[in-house]
C-alpha positions in Angstrom: 20.3 29.6 171.5 23.6 30.9 169.9 25.3 34.1 170.9 25.3 36.7 168.6 28.9 37.9 167.1 29.4 41.3 165.8 31.8 42.7 163.6 33.6 46.0 164.8 35.6 48.1 162.5 37.7 51.3 164.0 36.8 54.2 161.5 37.9 57.3 163.5 41.3 58.1 165.0 41.8 57.8 168.9 44.3 60.6 169.1 43.3 63.3 171.1 40.5 61.5 172.8 40.4 60.9 176.8 42.5 57.8 178.3 39.2 56.3 179.0 38.2 55.6 175.5 41.7 54.9 174.5 41.8 52.2 176.9 38.3 51.2 176.2 39.5 50.7 172.2 42.3 48.9 173.2 40.1 45.9 175.4 38.1 45.8 172.3 41.1 44.5 170.6 41.2 47.9 168.1 44.4 49.3 166.9 44.5 51.5 164.1 41.9 52.9 161.6 40.2 49.8 159.5 41.1 47.3 162.0 38.5 44.8 162.1 37.5 42.1 164.5 34.8 39.9 165.5 33.5 39.8 168.9 30.7 38.0 170.8 27.9 40.1 171.9 28.2 40.1 175.5 26.7 42.6 177.9 30.2 43.7 178.6 31.2 44.5 175.0 27.9 45.8 174.2 28.9 48.3 177.1 32.1 49.0 175.5 30.7 49.5 172.1 28.3 52.2 173.7 30.9 54.0 174.8 33.1 54.6 171.2 30.1 54.1 169.4 31.3 57.7 167.6 34.8 55.9 166.7 33.6 52.4 165.1 31.1 50.8 163.0 29.3 47.3 164.2 27.4 45.0 161.9 25.9 41.7 162.9 27.3 38.6 161.4 
């Protein structure tokens, strides 16, 4: 079985957000608005996505 790949894109700024959300965005590899990254859908990554879902868009590849 192949692991799912997700494309995540930062669509909102992290300015004024709690430090925990800023660190989560950094851990996902997102640095600026419109920055896109492809990640493997592991339970850890899905948990991080859930915490910052208001700042990003996610699509399955």
